[in-house]
N, C-alpha and C positions, 0 to 999 in steps of 0.2 A: 472470295468470287470476285469475280468483276467479269464485265460487258465492257467495250470502247465508243466513245464516238457522240455526238449531240450532245445534250442536255449531262451536266453531274450530277447523281442524283446517293445519296447512303441510305442506310436503311441497317436496322435493329430490327432479329425475328426474334422471337422466343413465346416461348407459351409455358404451360403448369408443372405439364412434365417433366417438357427439356428435349422432348423427345423427336416424334414422331413430324411433330407440327409443326417446328424453329423449325427443322430440314426446310420439309414438302412449301411452306411459303419462301423460302430462302428462294427454294426452283422456280418455284412456280412466276415469281418478281426478276428473279435474273433471266427466264425466257420474252416476261411482260417489258420490262429496261432493252430488249435484247433487240426487238419489235418496234418498240420507238425512240430504237436509234441512241437511248439514253446511255450515260457511263454508268454504273454502278458497284458499289464497294457495300458488301453486306458483313455484319456484324450476327455471328449466332450466339443468345447467350441459352445454354441448357443444361443437358443435365454434363455432361463433360465439362463445366467451366465456360468462358467464353470464347470464342472461336475467331477468328478473323478479324479482331478488336479494331478498329475502325482506330487510325490515327488523329493526332490537333489541327495533320495537315488536309485531311481525306474531310469530316468536318467543316472544316475552316473553307474549301473547295468545294461543296455539294450544294447546289440553290434550292434541294431541298430535300430533308430529312424527312425519312419516312419509320416511325417507330409502327410497329406492325406483333401488339403483344397485349397476352392478358394477365401480367402480373407489372412486379414492381422494378424498372428497368436499372443494373446496375452501373453507376456513372451517368444517370441521366439531367446532372447540373451538367452535360458538356453540349446539352443539344438548344438551356435556355433563350441562347441568343439567335439561334436558325431559325429557319419559316422547317415547321413542322407541319407533317400528318397522322393521325396516331386511331391509331383503330385495334381496334380486337381484333385478333389473330383468324376466329372463325369466320368473321366476317370477312374480313379478306380473302380468303379460299372459298368465300358461298359469291364475291361480288367484288373483283380485282380491276371488275373496267369503272367500275363508283370512284375506288382509293386514285386508280390512276387519274381520272377525271383529273379528282381533286389534287394531286399533284402536280398536273398542264396547268391546273389553278393556282397554284401556290406561286409556281415558275415569276408570277407578274406582283403576289403581292409584297407590299415591302417587307421585310428585315424583321423577326420574335413574330412573327404573325403564329399563329397557334390553330388547328384547328384540328377539332378534335371531332370525328367518325362515330359513331353509332353503330 
């Protein structure tokens, strides 16, 4: 899933069952990034496994990574060197603007900055 322009964002969405919320969050994030005029690449980790897997290049080019998950992500070590915002999937679906605001702030944070939202 992609949108074009502005800042570059990478994201992973994943929920416990790996079905509805994973894809709902991905769709919501895609719309929000489109409104912000940000380019976004979204990997989903769900019942069908990993889809649209982020490449090393996607991660390297991302100014901020959003980890929207309620489970242990497969390949979490890929994001250790990145700026990232991590939050639960239900928190994102309830208050997406809180997450987007955090992402905006992270754009100017030093690399390796990790923010975990409740």
